[in-house]
C-alpha positions as CSV (number, residue, x, y, z in Angstrom):
1,M,-1.7,-11.6,-6.8
2,Y,0.8,-9.7,-9.0
3,I,3.2,-7.0,-7.9
4,Y,4.8,-5.0,-10.8
5,I,7.7,-2.7,-10.1
6,K,9.0,-0.4,-12.8
7,N,12.1,1.8,-12.4
8,N,10.8,4.7,-14.4
9,K,7.9,6.3,-12.7
10,H,7.4,9.0,-15.4
11,I,4.8,7.1,-17.4
12,N,1.1,7.4,-17.7
13,T,-0.2,5.4,-14.8
14,N,-3.6,4.7,-16.3
15,S,-2.0,3.3,-19.5
16,F,0.3,1.2,-17.4
17,I,-2.6,-0.2,-15.4
18,I,-4.7,-1.0,-18.5
19,K,-1.6,-2.6,-20.2
20,K,-1.0,-4.9,-17.2
21,L,-4.7,-5.8,-16.7
22,T,-4.9,-6.6,-20.5
23,E,-1.9,-8.8,-20.2
24,L,-3.7,-10.8,-17.5
25,G,-6.7,-11.3,-19.8
26,Y,-9.1,-8.5,-18.8
27,S,-10.8,-6.5,-21.5
28,N,-13.0,-3.4,-21.8
29,I,-11.1,-1.8,-18.9
30,L,-12.5,1.5,-17.8
31,I,-10.7,3.1,-14.8
32,K,-12.9,5.0,-12.4
33,E,-12.4,6.7,-9.0
34,N,-14.3,6.4,-5.8
35,K,-15.3,9.5,-3.8
36,Y,-11.9,9.4,-2.0
37,G,-9.9,9.3,-5.3
38,K,-9.0,5.6,-5.3
39,K,-8.9,4.2,-8.8
40,Y,-10.9,1.0,-9.6
41,V,-12.4,-1.0,-12.4
42,E,-15.6,-3.0,-12.3
43,N,-14.2,-6.3,-13.6
44,N,-13.9,-8.0,-10.1
45,V,-10.2,-7.2,-10.1
46,F,-8.6,-4.9,-7.5
47,F,-5.4,-2.9,-8.0
48,N,-3.5,-0.1,-6.4
49,I,-0.5,2.0,-7.5
50,S,2.2,3.9,-5.8
51,H,5.2,6.1,-6.7
52,S,8.4,6.9,-5.0
53,S,11.2,9.1,-6.3
54,S,12.4,6.3,-8.6
55,L,9.8,3.6,-8.7
56,L,6.3,2.9,-9.9
57,A,4.6,-0.1,-8.1
58,L,1.3,-1.7,-9.1
59,A,-0.5,-4.4,-7.2
60,I,-3.2,-6.5,-8.8
61,N,-5.4,-9.0,-6.8
62,N,-8.8,-10.6,-6.6
63,D,-9.5,-8.9,-3.3
64,K,-9.0,-5.3,-2.0
65,I,-5.3,-4.4,-2.1
66,G,-3.1,-1.4,-1.3
67,I,0.6,-0.8,-2.0
68,D,3.0,1.9,-1.0
69,C,6.6,2.5,-1.8
70,E,8.9,5.0,-0.3
71,C,12.6,5.8,-0.8
72,K,14.7,5.1,2.2
73,S,16.1,8.6,2.0
74,T,12.6,10.1,2.7
75,N,12.7,12.4,5.7
76,L,10.1,11.3,8.2
77,F,10.2,12.7,11.7
78,L,8.6,11.1,14.7
79,P,7.1,14.4,16.0
80,E,5.3,14.9,12.7
81,L,3.9,11.3,12.7
82,K,2.7,11.7,16.3
83,Y,0.9,14.9,15.2
84,I,-1.3,13.0,12.6
85,L,-1.7,9.8,14.5
86,N,-3.7,9.1,17.7
87,S,-2.2,7.8,20.9
88,S,-3.0,4.2,20.1
89,F,-0.2,4.2,17.5
90,F,2.5,5.4,19.8
91,N,3.5,1.8,20.8
92,V,3.7,0.8,17.2
93,L,5.8,3.9,16.5
94,D,8.1,3.0,19.3
95,F,8.4,-0.5,17.8
96,Y,9.4,0.8,14.4
97,S,11.5,3.8,15.5
98,K,14.1,1.4,17.0
99,D,15.3,0.6,13.4
100,H,17.1,3.4,11.5
101,F,14.6,3.2,8.6
102,G,11.7,1.9,10.8
103,L,9.6,5.1,10.4
104,I,9.7,4.8,6.6
105,K,8.6,1.1,6.9
106,F,5.8,2.2,9.3
107,W,4.7,4.9,6.8
108,T,4.5,2.4,3.9
109,I,2.4,0.0,6.1
110,L,0.0,2.9,7.1
111,E,-0.4,4.1,3.5
112,A,-0.8,0.6,2.0
113,F,-3.6,-0.2,4.5
114,I,-5.5,3.1,4.0
115,K,-5.2,2.7,0.3
116,C,-6.4,-0.9,0.5
117,V,-9.6,0.1,2.3
118,G,-10.0,3.0,-0.1
119,F,-10.1,6.0,2.3
120,G,-6.7,7.5,2.0
121,F,-6.1,10.3,4.5
122,C,-9.7,11.5,4.1
123,K,-10.8,9.7,7.3
124,E,-9.5,10.0,10.9
125,L,-6.9,7.3,11.5
126,D,-8.7,5.8,14.6
127,Y,-10.5,2.8,12.9
128,F,-7.7,0.3,12.9
129,T,-4.7,-1.1,14.9
130,I,-1.4,-2.4,13.6
131,N,0.3,-5.4,15.0
132,P,3.9,-5.3,13.8
133,R,4.7,-8.7,15.4
134,T,2.1,-10.6,13.3
135,N,2.1,-8.3,10.3
136,T,-1.6,-7.8,10.6
137,I,-4.0,-4.8,10.9
138,Y,-7.4,-5.0,12.6
139,N,-10.0,-2.8,10.9
140,Y,-12.8,-1.9,13.4
141,L,-15.1,-0.7,10.5
142,D,-15.5,-4.1,9.0
143,N,-14.2,-6.3,11.8
144,E,-11.6,-7.9,9.5
145,I,-8.0,-8.6,9.7
146,Y,-5.7,-7.4,6.9
147,N,-2.2,-8.8,6.2
148,F,0.8,-6.8,5.2
149,S,4.3,-7.6,3.9
150,T,7.2,-5.2,3.5
151,F,10.2,-5.8,1.3
152,E,13.2,-3.8,0.2
153,Y,13.8,-3.0,-3.5
154,Q,16.5,-0.7,-4.8
155,K,16.8,1.6,-1.8
156,N,13.0,1.6,-1.4
157,Y,10.6,-0.1,1.0
158,V,7.5,-1.5,-0.6
159,T,4.5,-2.7,1.4
160,I,1.5,-4.5,0.2
161,C,-1.7,-4.9,2.3
162,T,-4.8,-7.1,1.7
163,K,-7.2,-9.4,3.4
164,S,-5.8,-12.3,1.3
165,P,-2.9,-14.4,2.6
166,L,0.4,-13.0,1.5
167,D,2.2,-16.3,1.2
168,K,1.9,-16.4,-2.6
169,Y,2.4,-13.5,-4.9
170,T,4.2,-12.9,-8.1
171,L,6.8,-10.1,-8.2
172,L,7.5,-8.8,-11.7
173,L,10.3,-6.4,-12.3
174,N,10.6,-4.4,-15.5
């Protein structure tokens, strides 16, 4: 699993994806989109991309993967989150809202997961539960457990989410 983080987000994302996949030995890369707008290639490689105000983050894996990055200065408000989430998330929100930047961490977890499964916000958010104590998400649609990991990089939170174990990944900064 490779995580690329680039400081300048104002680049052509498709070109960046193709360049990084080519560097890993993939060829004849044709980027497509699923019906929800998630980009993919048909080379048995999975990737996901995210932007914040200052970063571009790309995750590449041999299994489904999602990534999200958010600047710590992003304005997220608990009432707004409760409006888009169902009541099963309120305990998780309480867990994260104890930390000053907890809601931003929560948001990156939520986005990384829904990007991992490929739905984005096109589907009601009632098909999974988040366990912040074990850094896992249970997806009721496929009866699978997903793992997530959040780290801080240059005033941003970055979360990756996948079914694969997250104990080994390569973080490449450029």
